[in-house]
MARLOKOL-32862 format. One record per residue: x, y, z of N, C-alpha, C in turn. Coordinates in steps of 0.05 Angstrom, whole numbers, padded with zeros to 5 digits, always signed. Layout:
MARLOKOL-32862
XYZXYZXYZ/...
END
This chain:
MARLOKOL-32862
+00017-00024+00000+00000+00000+00000+00017+00025+00000/+00039+00025+00016+00057+00047+00018+00070+00052-00010/+00077+00030-00024+00089+00033-00050+00069+00046-00070/+00044+00038-00067+00024+00049-00085+00020+00079-00081/+00019+00087-00055+00016+00116-00048+00040+00132-00058/+00064+00121-00055+00088+00134-00064+00088+00137-00094/+00079+00116-00108+00078+00117-00137+00058+00138-00147/+00035+00139-00133+00015+00159-00140+00025+00187-00137/+00041+00192-00115+00052+00218-00109+00072+00226-00131/+00089+00207-00139+00109+00212-00159+00096+00218-00186/+00075+00203-00193+00061+00207-00218+00048+00235-00219/+00035+00243-00196+00023+00269-00195+00043+00291-00197/+00067+00287-00185+00088+00307-00186+00098+00310-00215/+00102+00287-00229+00112+00288-00256+00092+00302-00275/+00066+00295-00271+00045+00308-00288+00045+00338-00283/+00047+00345-00257+00046+00374-00251+00069+00389-00261/+00092+00376-00265+00116+00389-00274+00117+00391-00305/+00099+00378-00318+00099+00378-00347+00091+00405-00358/+00099+00409-00384+00091+00435-00397+00062+00435-00404/+00049+00458-00400+00021+00461-00406+00015+00489-00415/-00003+00492-00434-00011+00518-00445-00035+00530-00430/-00047+00515-00411-00071+00525-00398-00064+00543-00374/-00038+00546-00367-00029+00563-00345-00043+00555-00319/-00049+00530-00316-00062+00520-00292-00091+00527-00289/-00104+00539-00310-00132+00546-00308-00150+00524-00319/-00175+00525-00312-00195+00506-00322-00205+00516-00349/-00194+00505-00370-00201+00515-00397-00215+00494-00414/-00218+00470-00403-00231+00449-00418-00212+00436-00439/-00222+00416-00452-00206+00402-00472-00212+00416-00499/-00191+00423-00513-00194+00436-00539-00198+00415-00560/-00224+00409-00565-00230+00389-00585-00236+00401-00612/-00233+00427-00615-00239+00439-00641-00268+00448-00642/-00274+00465-00660-00301+00476-00663-00318+00457-00680/-00343+00453-00671-00361+00434-00686-00375+00449-00708/-00373+00439-00732-00387+00451-00755-00407+00430-00766/-00433+00434-00761-00453+00415-00770-00453+00413-00801/-00457+00390-00811-00457+00385-00839-00484+00373-00848/-00498+00386-00866-00524+00377-00875-00519+00352-00893/-00531+00329-00885-00527+00305-00902-00539+00309-00930/-00527+00296-00949-00535+00298-00977-00564+00289-00980/-00580+00305-00993-00608+00298-00999-00627+00302-00976/-00617+00315-00954-00634+00320-00931-00639+00349-00926/-00659+00356-00911-00665+00383-00903-00667+00385-00873/-00660+00408-00862-00661+00411-00833-00690+00419-00824/-00701+00403-00807-00727+00408-00795-00722+00420-00767/-00726+00447-00764-00720+00459-00738-00739+00451-00717/-00729+00443-00694-00746+00433-00672-00765+00455-00662/-00786+00446-00648-00805+00465-00638-00830+00450-00627/-00850+00465-00619-00874+00454-00608-00896+00455-00629/-00915+00436-00628-00938+00436-00646-00960+00420-00633/-00984+00424-00645-01008+00409-00635-01010+00384-00651/-01003+00361-00639-01005+00335-00652-01033+00324-00649/-01043+00311-00670-01069+00299-00668-01089+00313-00687/-01114+00303-00686-01134+00313-00705-01148+00338-00694/-01144+00360-00708-01158+00384-00701-01186+00386-00713/-01191+00369-00734-01217+00367-00747-01232+00343-00736/-01256+00340-00744-01272+00317-00736-01260+00292-00748/-01259+00271-00732-01248+00245-00741-01270+00230-00756/-01271+00233-00782-01293+00222-00798-01294+00192-00796/-01271+00179-00793-01271+00149-00791-01278+00140-00763/-01280+00159-00744-01287+00152-00717-01268+00132-00704/-01242+00135-00711-01222+00118-00699-01215+00127-00671/-01214+00153-00668-01209+00166-00642-01183+00157-00629/-01162+00155-00645-01136+00147-00634-01115+00170-00635/-01125+00194-00642-01106+00217-00645-01118+00242-00633/-01124+00243-00607-01133+00267-00594-01111+00288-00595/-01119+00314-00595-01099+00335-00596-01082+00336-00571/-01056+00342-00575-01037+00342-00553-01014+00360-00561/-01007+00380-00545-00984+00397-00551-00958+00383-00543/-00940+00379-00563-00915+00366-00557-00892+00382-00569/-00868+00376-00561-00844+00389-00572-00824+00367-00582/-00812+00373-00605-00792+00355-00616-00767+00370-00620/-00744+00356-00619-00718+00368-00624-00712+00370-00654/-00692+00385-00661-00685+00389-00689-00672+00364-00701/-00677+00359-00727-00666+00336-00741-00666+00341-00771/-00650+00326-00784-00649+00326-00814-00668+00304-00823/-00681+00309-00846-00699+00289-00858-00695+00288-00888/-00697+00264-00899-00695+00261-00928-00716+00278-00942/-00709+00293-00962-00728+00309-00977-00749+00292-00991/-00741+00268-00999-00759+00250-01013-00759+00223-01000/-00778+00207-01008-00777+00179-00999-00753+00166-01011/-00742+00146-00998-00719+00131-01008-00728+00118-01035/-00712+00123-01055-00719+00113-01082-00708+00085-01088/-00718+00074-01110-00708+00048-01119-00677+00049-01123/-00668+00071-01136-00640+00074-01142-00623+00075-01116/-00633+00089-01096-00618+00091-01070-00618+00064-01056/-00641+00051-01056-00642+00025-01042-00625+00004-01057/-00624+00007-01084-00607-00012-01099-00578-00009-01092/-00569+00015-01085-00542+00019-01076-00536+00002-01051/-00556+00000-01033-00554-00017-01009-00552-00046-01017/-00570-00055-01035-00570-00083-01044-00544-00090-01058/-00534-00072-01075-00509-00078-01089-00485-00080-01070/-00485-00062-01050-00464-00063-01029-00464-00090-01015/-00488-00099-01007-00490-00125-00993-00482-00148-01012/-00490-00146-01037-00483-00167-01056-00453-00169-01060/-00440-00146-01064-00411-00146-01068-00396-00155-01043/-00406-00147-01020-00393-00155-00995-00396-00184-00990/-00420-00195-00996-00424-00224-00993-00406-00240-01011/-00403-00231-01036-00384-00244-01054-00356-00244-01044/-00347-00221-01034-00319-00218-01024-00315-00235-01000/-00335-00237-00982-00332-00254-00958-00329-00283-00966/-00346-00292-00985-00345-00320-00994-00318-00326-01008/-00308-00307-01024-00283-00311-01037-00260-00312-01016/-00261-00295-00997-00240-00295-00976-00240-00320-00960/-00264-00330-00953-00266-00355-00938-00255-00379-00953/-00262-00381-00979-00252-00403-00995-00222-00401-00999/-00212-00376-01002-00183-00372-01004-00169-00381-00979/-00181-00375-00956-00170-00383-00930-00170-00413-00927/-00192-00426-00935-00194-00455-00933-00175-00469-00952/-00169-00457-00974-00151-00470-00994-00122-00462-00989/-00117-00447-00967-00089-00441-00959-00076-00418-00974/-00092-00401-00987-00080-00379-01002-00082-00354-00984/-00060-00338-00984-00058-00314-00967-00061-00289-00984/-00064-00267-00970-00068-00241-00984-00045-00235-01003/-00052-00228-01028-00032-00221-01048-00018-00244-01061/-00029-00268-01057-00016-00292-01069-00023-00295-01098/-00043-00280-01107-00051-00281-01135-00032-00265-01152/-00037-00265-01179-00020-00251-01198-00019-00221-01194/-00041-00210-01183-00042-00181-01181-00028-00171-01156/-00021-00190-01137-00009-00184-01112-00025-00163-01095/-00051-00164-01100-00068-00147-01084-00067-00117-01092/-00053-00110-01113-00050-00082-01120-00063-00075-01147/-00065-00094-01164-00076-00088-01190-00106-00086-01190/-00117-00080-01214-00146-00077-01216-00160-00104-01220/-00146-00122-01233-00158-00148-01240-00144-00170-01224/-00161-00189-01214-00150-00211-01198-00137-00232-01216/-00114-00243-01205-00101-00264-01219-00110-00291-01209/-00120-00293-01184-00131-00317-01173-00148-00310-01149/-00161-00330-01137-00177-00324-01114-00160-00314-01091/-00134-00319-01092-00116-00310-01071-00116-00280-01068/-00122-00265-01089-00123-00236-01087-00147-00226-01070/-00166-00244-01065-00189-00237-01048-00186-00248-01020/-00164-00259-01013-00159-00269-00986-00161-00246-00966/-00167-00254-00941-00169-00234-00920-00142-00218-00918/-00144-00192-00915-00120-00175-00913-00102-00182-00889/-00114-00195-00869-00099-00201-00845-00088-00230-00846/-00088-00242-00869-00079-00270-00871-00049-00273-00872/-00035-00250-00874-00006-00250-00874+00004-00234-00851/+00010-00246-00828+00018-00232-00803+00042-00214-00807/+00060-00221-00825+00084-00205-00829+00079-00177-00840/+00055-00173-00852+00049-00147-00864+00031-00131-00846/+00025-00140-00822+00007-00126-00803+00022-00106-00786/+00008-00086-00777+00018-00068-00757+00017-00082-00730/+00030-00072-00710+00030-00085-00684+00002-00087-00673/-00014-00066-00677-00042-00066-00666-00058-00087-00681/-00057-00087-00708-00072-00107-00724-00064-00135-00717/-00038-00140-00712-00029-00167-00705-00040-00175-00678/-00040-00157-00659-00051-00163-00633-00081-00169-00635/-00096-00153-00649-00125-00157-00652-00131-00184-00666/-00114-00190-00686-00118-00215-00701-00113-00239-00683/-00091-00239-00668-00084-00262-00652-00103-00266-00628/-00115-00244-00618-00131-00246-00594-00161-00246-00600/-00169-00236-00623-00198-00234-00629-00206-00246-00656/-00195-00234-00678-00205-00241-00704-00199-00269-00712/-00177-00281-00703-00170-00308-00711-00188-00329-00700/-00202-00322-00678-00220-00341-00665-00249-00334-00671/-00255-00308-00680-00282-00300-00686-00300-00300-00662/-00326-00304-00668-00346-00305-00647-00362-00331-00650/-00380-00336-00631-00396-00360-00632-00414-00360-00656/-00423-00336-00664-00442-00333-00687-00427-00331-00714/-00403-00320-00713-00388-00315-00738-00359-00320-00734/-00348-00343-00743-00320-00349-00739-00301-00330-00754/-00312-00314-00773-00295-00295-00788-00301-00266-00780/-00313-00262-00757-00320-00235-00749-00294-00218-00745/-00294-00194-00756-00271-00176-00753-00250-00179-00774/-00251-00200-00791-00231-00203-00811-00234-00181-00833/-00212-00172-00843-00212-00150-00862-00212-00160-00891/-00230-00149-00907-00232-00157-00935-00214-00140-00952/-00205-00152-00974-00189-00137-00994-00209-00126-01014/-00213-00099-01013-00232-00086-01031-00218-00071-01054/-00192-00074-01056-00177-00060-01076-00179-00074-01103/-00183-00100-01103-00185-00116-01127-00214-00117-01136/-00219-00111-01161-00246-00110-01171-00258-00138-01174/-00283-00140-01168-00298-00165-01173-00301-00169-01203/-00298-00194-01212-00301-00200-01240-00328-00212-01245/-00345-00198-01261-00372-00207-01267-00374-00223-01293/-00355-00219-01311-00356-00233-01337-00345-00261-01333/-00361-00281-01339-00353-00309-01334-00329-00317-01351/-00324-00303-01373-00302-00310-01390-00275-00302-01377/-00277-00284-01358-00252-00273-01345-00248-00284-01317/-00263-00304-01309-00259-00316-01282-00230-00326-01280/-00215-00319-01259-00187-00326-01258-00181-00355-01252/-00198-00369-01237-00193-00398-01231-00219-00411-01223/-00217-00437-01219-00241-00453-01212-00252-00446-01185/-00235-00438-01166-00245-00430-01140-00263-00405-01142/-00254-00387-01158-00271-00363-01163-00297-00370-01175/-00297-00387-01195-00321-00396-01209-00340-00410-01189/-00329-00425-01171-00346-00439-01151-00361-00420-01133/-00347-00399-01124-00360-00379-01107-00382-00364-01122/-00376-00355-01147-00395-00341-01163-00420-00358-01168/-00415-00383-01174-00437-00401-01180-00455-00404-01156/-00444-00404-01132-00460-00407-01108-00478-00383-01102/-00473-00360-01115-00490-00337-01111-00514-00336-01128/-00516-00354-01148-00538-00353-01167-00557-00376-01162/-00581-00372-01172-00601-00394-01171-00591-00418-01187/-00598-00442-01179-00589-00466-01194-00601-00466-01222/-00588-00481-01240-00596-00482-01268-00626-00489-01270/-00635-00509-01254-00663-00518-01257-00683-00497-01249/-00674-00475-01235-00692-00454-01226-00690-00430-01245/-00676-00433-01267-00673-00412-01287-00688-00419-01312/-00693-00399-01329-00707-00404-01354-00698-00384-01375/-00701-00391-01400-00693-00374-01423-00663-00368-01422/-00648-00385-01410-00619-00381-01410-00609-00359-01392/-00626-00349-01374-00618-00327-01356-00616-00338-01327/-00593-00333-01315-00590-00340-01287-00590-00315-01270/-00604-00315-01249-00606-00291-01232-00595-00296-01204/-00587-00275-01191-00576-00277-01164-00597-00289-01145/-00589-00306-01128-00607-00317-01107-00609-00296-01085/-00631-00281-01085-00633-00258-01067-00635-00266-01038/-00641-00292-01033-00641-00301-01005-00613-00302-00993/-00592-00300-01010-00565-00300-01000-00556-00272-00992/-00572-00252-00999-00564-00224-00994-00574-00215-00967/-00557-00219-00947-00564-00213-00919-00545-00192-00907/-00556-00173-00892-00540-00153-00879-00541-00158-00849/-00518-00160-00837-00515-00165-00809-00504-00140-00795/-00518-00132-00774-00509-00108-00759-00517-00111-00730/-00504-00095-00713-00510-00095-00684-00518-00068-00674/-00533-00067-00653-00542-00042-00641-00546-00047-00611/-00546-00025-00596-00549-00028-00567-00577-00019-00559/-00590-00036-00543-00617-00030-00533-00614-00011-00509/-00612+00014-00514-00608+00034-00493-00631+00035-00474/-00655+00032-00484-00679+00032-00467-00677+00011-00446/-00670-00014-00454-00668-00036-00435-00645-00032-00416/-00623-00021-00426-00599-00017-00409-00605+00004-00388/-00620+00025-00396-00626+00047-00377-00645+00038-00355/-00663+00019-00361-00683+00010-00341-00671-00011-00323/-00650-00025-00332-00638-00046-00316-00623-00034-00293/-00626-00045-00269-00612-00035-00246-00583-00044-00247/-00578-00068-00256-00551-00078-00259-00550-00094-00285/-00526-00098-00295-00524-00114-00319-00499-00108-00334/-00489-00128-00349-00466-00126-00365-00474-00113-00392/-00457-00094-00401-00463-00079-00425-00469-00098-00449/-00454-00120-00451-00457-00138-00473-00485-00151-00474/-00498-00152-00451-00525-00164-00450-00546-00147-00465/-00539-00122-00471-00559-00105-00484-00551-00099-00513/-00531-00113-00523-00524-00110-00551-00539-00131-00567/-00554-00122-00587-00570-00139-00604-00558-00141-00632/-00559-00165-00643-00549-00170-00670-00571-00178-00688/-00573-00165-00711-00595-00171-00730-00582-00181-00756/-00595-00199-00769-00588-00208-00796-00613-00207-00813/-00613-00190-00833-00637-00184-00848-00632-00189-00878/-00651-00202-00891-00651-00205-00920-00659-00178-00931/-00642-00167-00949-00646-00139-00957-00662-00135-00982/-00665-00155-00999-00679-00152-01024-00708-00147-01020/-00720-00126-01031-00749-00121-01027-00766-00143-01039/-00790-00147-01028-00808-00167-01038-00823-00156-01062/-00815-00164-01086-00828-00153-01110-00855-00167-01115/-00860-00189-01101-00886-00203-01105-00909-00188-01093/-00904-00166-01078-00925-00151-01065-00944-00140-01086/-00934-00135-01110-00951-00124-01131-00972-00145-01140/-00966-00170-01135-00986-00191-01142-01003-00198-01117/-00990-00201-01094-01004-00210-01070-01023-00189-01059/-01017-00164-01063-01035-00143-01052-01061-00140-01067/-01061-00150-01092-01085-00146-01109-01093-00172-01123/-01112-00185-01112-01122-00209-01124-01139-00202-01149/-01138-00220-01169-01152-00216-01194-01145-00189-01207/-01119-00184-01209-01109-00158-01220-01084-00164-01235/-01080-00150-01258-01056-00154-01275-01035-00133-01267/-01017-00141-01250-00995-00123-01242-00968-00135-01246/-00967-00156-01264-00941-00169-01269-00919-00150-01279/-00925-00130-01296-00904-00112-01304-00890-00098-01280/-00905-00091-01260-00894-00077-01237-00876-00097-01221/-00886-00122-01219-00870-00143-01206-00844-00148-01220/-00845-00148-01247-00821-00155-01262-00800-00133-01264/-00809-00108-01265-00791-00086-01272-00788-00064-01251/-00807-00061-01233-00807-00036-01217-00782-00031-01201/-00772-00052-01188-00749-00047-01170-00722-00044-01185/-00717-00061-01205-00690-00062-01216-00686-00045-01241/-00707-00039-01256-00704-00025-01281-00698+00004-01277/-00679+00016-01292-00672+00044-01288-00694+00063-01295/-00714+00054-01309-00737+00071-01315-00751+00080-01290/-00749+00063-01269-00763+00069-01243-00743+00077-01222/-00718+00085-01229-00698+00091-01210-00705+00113-01190/-00720+00133-01199-00727+00156-01182-00754+00153-01169/-00765+00130-01171-00791+00125-01158-00786+00113-01130/-00804+00116-01111-00800+00106-01084-00799+00076-01083/-00780+00065-01067-00779+00036-01064-00803+00027-01047/-00813+00004-01054-00835-00009-01039-00829-00038-01035/-00846-00052-01021-00840-00080-01015-00819-00084-00994/-00814-00063-00979-00793-00063-00958-00806-00066-00930/-00798-00085-00915-00809-00089-00888-00797-00068-00869/-00809-00065-00846-00799-00046-00826-00771-00055-00818/-00766-00081-00815-00739-00091-00808-00719-00084-00829/-00727-00084-00854-00708-00078-00876-00702-00048-00876/-00722-00032-00870-00718-00003-00869-00698+00004-00846/-00700-00010-00824-00682-00006-00802-00653-00015-00810/-00651-00036-00825-00625-00046-00834-00613-00026-00853/-00629-00014-00870-00619+00007-00889-00607+00030-00873/-00620+00039-00852-00610+00061-00836-00583+00054-00824/-00580+00029-00814-00555+00020-00803-00533+00020-00824/-00540+00010-00848-00520+00010-00870-00512+00038-00878/-00531+00056-00880-00525+00083-00889-00506+00096-00869/-00509+00091-00844-00491+00102-00824-00463+00089-00827/-00462+00063-00830-00437+00049-00833-00423+00058-00858/-00437+00061-00880-00425+00068-00906-00412+00096-00904/-00425+00115-00892-00414+00142-00889-00390+00143-00870/-00392+00129-00848-00370+00129-00829-00346+00114-00839/-00350+00094-00855-00328+00079-00867-00312+00098-00886/-00327+00114-00901-00314+00133-00919-00299+00154-00903/-00311+00164-00882-00297+00185-00865-00271+00174-00854/-00272+00150-00843-00248+00138-00831-00226+00133-00852/-00233+00128-00877-00213+00122-00897-00202+00147-00911/-00218+00169-00911-00210+00193-00927-00207+00218-00910/-00221+00221-00888-00221+00246-00873-00209+00242-00845/-00183+00242-00843-00170+00238-00818-00176+00261-00799/-00182+00255-00774-00187+00276-00755-00216+00286-00755/-00232+00278-00773-00260+00287-00775-00277+00269-00757/-00296+00281-00743-00314+00266-00727-00333+00248-00743/-00339+00224-00733-00358+00207-00746-00386+00218-00743/-00403+00212-00762-00431+00222-00761-00447+00206-00740/-00469+00217-00731-00487+00202-00714-00506+00187-00732/-00521+00168-00721-00536+00148-00737-00559+00159-00752/-00563+00148-00776-00588+00152-00790-00608+00133-00778/-00634+00140-00779-00655+00124-00766-00682+00130-00779/-00702+00115-00772-00729+00122-00780-00740+00144-00762/-00758+00161-00772-00769+00182-00755-00789+00170-00735/-00791+00183-00712-00813+00176-00694-00839+00186-00705/-00861+00176-00695-00887+00185-00705-00891+00215-00701/-00882+00226-00679-00885+00255-00674-00868+00271-00693/-00843+00262-00697-00826+00276-00716-00837+00275-00744/-00849+00253-00752-00860+00251-00779-00883+00271-00782/-00901+00272-00762-00924+00291-00764-00915+00320-00764/-00896+00326-00747-00885+00353-00745-00873+00361-00772/-00858+00343-00784-00846+00349-00810-00867+00352-00832/-00887+00334-00831-00908+00335-00852-00924+00361-00851/-00927+00372-00828-00942+00398-00826-00927+00421-00838/-00900+00419-00840-00885+00439-00853-00886+00467-00840/-00891+00468-00814-00893+00493-00800-00921+00504-00798/-00940+00490-00809-00968+00499-00807-00981+00487-00783/-00994+00503-00767-01007+00492-00743-01036+00484-00749/-01043+00460-00740-01071+00450-00742-01081+00449-00771/-01063+00445-00790-01071+00442-00818-01080+00413-00823/-01097+00410-00843-01107+00383-00850-01086+00367-00867/-01074+00381-00886-01054+00369-00904-01028+00384-00903/-01007+00373-00914-00981+00387-00914-00982+00415-00928/-01001+00418-00946-01004+00444-00960-01024+00462-00946/-01036+00452-00925-01057+00468-00910-01084+00454-00912/-01099+00461-00932-01125+00449-00936-01147+00469-00935/-01171+00460-00933-01180+00432-00929-01184+00416-00955/-01175+00427-00978-01181+00414-01003-01156+00400-01014/-01160+00381-01032-01138+00365-01043-01131+00376-01071/-01144+00398-01079-01137+00410-01105-01129+00439-01100/-01113+00449-01119-01105+00478-01118-01126+00495-01132/-01120+00521-01134-01140+00539-01146-01143+00535-01176/-01126+00519-01188-01129+00513-01217-01143+00486-01221/-01151+00473-01200-01165+00447-01202-01147+00424-01205/-01120+00427-01199-01101+00405-01201-01098+00392-01173/-01096+00366-01174-01091+00351-01148-01064+00357-01138/-01061+00358-01111-01036+00365-01098-01021+00341-01087/-01031+00317-01093-01017+00293-01084-01026+00270-01100/-01011+00248-01098-01018+00223-01112-01033+00204-01094/-01059+00201-01099-01076+00184-01083-01099+00174-01100/-01119+00162-01088-01143+00153-01103-01166+00173-01097/-01169+00193-01114-01189+00213-01108-01218+00205-01112/-01222+00187-01130-01250+00178-01135-01251+00148-01133/-01274+00137-01130-01278+00108-01128-01267+00093-01152/-01244+00080-01149-01233+00064-01171-01219+00080-01193/-01219+00107-01191-01207+00123-01212-01179+00131-01203/-01160+00112-01206-01133+00117-01198-01119+00138-01215/-01129+00142-01240-01116+00160-01259-01125+00189-01257/-01144+00194-01239-01155+00221-01237-01134+00242-01230/-01113+00234-01215-01091+00252-01208-01068+00249-01227/-01073+00237-01250-01053+00234-01271-01030+00214-01264/-01036+00195-01246-01017+00174-01239-01032+00149-01234/-01022+00126-01245-01035+00101-01241-01024+00087-01215/-00998+00087-01212-00986+00075-01188-00972+00098-01173/-00946+00094-01168-00930+00114-01155-00921+00135-01175/-00910+00157-01165-00898+00177-01182-00869+00181-01173/-00853+00196-01188-00826+00201-01180-00825+00214-01152/-00805+00208-01137-00804+00217-01109-00804+00247-01106/-00794+00261-01126-00794+00290-01125-00815+00301-01143/-00840+00295-01136-00863+00304-01152-00881+00322-01134/-00898+00338-01147-00915+00357-01134-00898+00378-01119/-00911+00397-01107-00896+00418-01093-00888+00409-01064/-00864+00416-01055-00856+00409-01028-00871+00426-01007/-00871+00417-00982-00884+00432-00961-00865+00453-00950/-00872+00465-00928-00856+00487-00917-00828+00480-00909/-00822+00455-00905-00795+00446-00897-00781+00433-00921/-00791+00438-00946-00779+00428-00970-00780+00398-00972/-00801+00385-00961-00804+00357-00962-00825+00349-00982/-00819+00330-00999-00837+00322-01021-00854+00298-01012/-00879+00298-01022-00897+00275-01019-00900+00265-00990/-00903+00284-00971-00909+00277-00944-00938+00268-00942/-00953+00271-00963-00980+00260-00966-00982+00246-00992/-00991+00221-00992-00994+00206-01017-00968+00194-01027/-00970+00183-01052-00949+00168-01065-00944+00142-01052/-00927+00141-01030-00926+00116-01014-00928+00124-00985/-00942+00108-00969-00942+00111-00940-00914+00105-00930/-00908+00114-00905-00881+00112-00896-00879+00100-00868/-00859+00082-00865-00854+00070-00839-00844+00091-00820/-00851+00089-00794-00838+00105-00773-00826+00085-00753/-00811+00096-00735-00797+00079-00715-00816+00072-00692/-00840+00084-00691-00858+00081-00668-00875+00056-00670/-00880+00044-00646-00899+00022-00644-00927+00034-00642/-00947+00020-00653-00974+00031-00653-00990+00022-00628/-01001+00042-00614-01019+00037-00592-01041+00058-00595/-01066+00050-00598-01088+00069-00602-01090+00089-00579/-01080+00083-00556-01082+00101-00533-01056+00116-00527/-01037+00115-00546-01011+00126-00541-01011+00155-00534/-01028+00171-00547-01028+00200-00542-01037+00207-00513/-01049+00188-00500-01058+00193-00472-01035+00192-00452/-01014+00177-00459-00993+00173-00439-00965+00180-00448/-00960+00186-00473-00933+00192-00482-00924+00219-00471/-00898+00222-00469-00887+00247-00460-00893+00270-00479/-00893+00294-00469-00897+00318-00486-00871+00327-00498/-00848+00315-00490-00822+00322-00501-00812+00298-00517/-00809+00301-00543-00801+00280-00561-00817+00254-00556/-00843+00255-00558-00859+00231-00552-00854+00208-00571/-00853+00184-00560-00849+00160-00576-00857+00135-00561/-00868+00116-00574-00873+00090-00562-00855+00070-00577/-00835+00059-00562-00816+00041-00574-00818+00014-00559/-00836-00003-00568-00841-00029-00555-00833-00050-00575/-00810-00063-00571-00800-00083-00590-00817-00108-00590/-00833-00112-00570-00851-00135-00570-00877-00130-00586/-00883-00104-00590-00906-00097-00606-00898-00095-00635/-00907-00114-00651-00900-00116-00679-00916-00097-00697/-00936-00084-00686-00951-00064-00701-00936-00037-00701/-00927-00029-00725-00911-00004-00727-00928+00017-00742/-00925+00042-00733-00940+00064-00744-00931+00070-00773/-00951+00073-00790-00947+00080-00818-00962+00106-00823/-00949+00125-00836-00961+00152-00840-00961+00161-00869/-00979+00179-00875-00979+00194-00900-00997+00185-00922/-01008+00160-00920-01025+00151-00942-01009+00145-00967/-01022+00134-00986-01008+00125-01011-01025+00129-01036/-01013+00120-01058-01026+00122-01084-01053+00107-01085/-01056+00088-01068-01081+00071-01070-01101+00079-01048/-01095+00100-01032-01112+00108-01009-01130+00131-01016/-01152+00134-01001-01169+00157-01003-01158+00180-00987/-01169+00203-00990-01157+00228-00979-01155+00227-00948/-01172+00212-00935-01171+00211-00905-01143+00203-00896/-01131+00184-00909-01104+00174-00900-01082+00194-00907/-01088+00214-00924-01068+00234-00931-01065+00256-00910/-01085+00257-00892-01085+00278-00872-01061+00274-00853/-01047+00296-00846-01023+00294-00830-01027+00282-00803/-01052+00282-00793-01057+00272-00766-01068+00243-00766/-01074+00232-00790-01085+00205-00791-01064+00184-00784/-01070+00166-00766-01052+00145-00758-01060+00118-00771/-01040+00103-00780-01045+00077-00791-01023+00059-00782/-01025+00033-00786-01004+00015-00777-01003-00010-00794/-00980-00023-00793-00975-00048-00807-00955-00064-00791/-00956-00091-00795-00937-00108-00779-00909-00106-00790/-00890-00106-00772-00862-00101-00779-00851-00121-00799/-00861-00145-00800-00851-00165-00818-00867-00167-00844/-00883-00146-00849-00900-00146-00873-00889-00125-00893/-00891-00132-00919-00883-00114-00940-00907-00108-00957/-00909-00084-00967-00932-00076-00983-00923-00060-01008/-00940-00060-01028-00934-00045-01053-00939-00016-01050/-00948-00007-01027-00955+00021-01022-00942+00032-00997/-00922+00018-00986-00908+00028-00963-00878+00030-00969/-00867+00054-00964-00838+00058-00967-00828+00071-00941/-00807+00088-00943-00797+00101-00919-00778+00123-00927/-00771+00140-00908-00750+00160-00910-00736+00160-00883/-00711+00170-00883-00695+00169-00858-00691+00197-00847/-00682+00198-00822-00675+00223-00808-00648+00219-00794/-00637+00242-00786-00612+00242-00770-00614+00265-00750/-00608+00259-00725-00609+00280-00705-00591+00303-00711/-00600+00327-00705-00584+00351-00708-00567+00354-00683/-00540+00357-00687-00522+00358-00664-00521+00387-00654/-00535+00393-00633-00537+00420-00623-00565+00426-00615/-00570+00448-00600-00596+00453-00590-00607+00481-00596/-00591+00498-00609-00600+00525-00612-00620+00529-00635/-00622+00510-00653-00640+00513-00676-00669+00504-00668/-00687+00523-00670-00715+00517-00665-00732+00531-00685/-00756+00520-00690-00773+00530-00711-00793+00551-00702/-00800+00551-00676-00820+00571-00668-00811+00586-00643/-00785+00589-00639-00776+00605-00617-00778+00635-00623/-00771+00652-00604-00772+00681-00608-00750+00689-00628/-00758+00706-00647-00739+00716-00666-00722+00739-00654/-00696+00738-00659-00678+00759-00648-00672+00780-00670/
END
């Protein structure tokens, strides 16, 4: 004990004798000035208070949205619904990553190390499957830190994933042309990604979309905060989600209806690239948010040294969605105000079903491009109609009676009913009202439900209805 006290005294003396620019004053840690960056394709929704719920008569007599004054913090929101093109970027990333992982595993199993191919890991084209081996498969080329992490963690993996933490070689391009496959090992991996010959027709083989899975982890902060004691690892959840949207929703949602062209072409064809993605489950929308965060932070770490990582993208809460949809208008019926769905020239202001069975009355049969019609006061497009949108909130018809008035939200992971807002191309005007609540099960996909993401604003001084200086 005496030795410990003496050591502590010496350490304190040495620290106190060191050079310092603070002159002994309490000046805080100089971490640099924070400069908020608006994410690409998003708009800032300034936080503030609003009257949430139905200010008009509830014609459907659901009575699940009584008026309640609440306040939400500032956040960024996608100006449009996530499009097919944007979601395809996610799917392509997962597909390429899956291929690289399979190539690396087979290279590992066949005893080939990083750079053992003809390209030596530096060229654009692979000479053999060895060029796709894990980057940490050659200990002599590792830094001291990477070697330590490999020997103590990555080499043994986890119970769920024996290759967890291993680094992929992404410098070598994947070869898609079968004529250019470098060796039989490479051909074996590529073949495993496609549907078997007997499941193909007209000479076309397609990717087996069931192989496209995105795995990510998150921390259940709600459970951790409520627990009196507990190990942090007990609150970390791992999800593995099939990312490809369910294109069969165009058939399953409408019996005795010819929608095969939408099933065949809507998601993948570039003609529909700027249209909102549909057929996406709530769980897939959550996975997309996790990937978008990972994708941006990976770029920052590789290119922008010293720059802070971004905070997570996520789905909006129900209150945030309604606040955004109102666009700064208090007690309005629609994002443009209302109470009508046409402007003064007799043109419809959203894509929905205005008359019984007349889907074309608003000049659109199904969805329209995500940036259609006029945006609302926060520069957000199609907050009413086109496709309904997933929120992060669980649906409870009595939620407004007990939720907090500060950033209200119901997040019950056991409740599979999730709030859907905004109405869609196949809905009547009632569902387009900014206060109308609807719900769908988290594991369900529909041809009329999409989503958009949000990101918290880092800072508190931005508000939408504070006193003007």
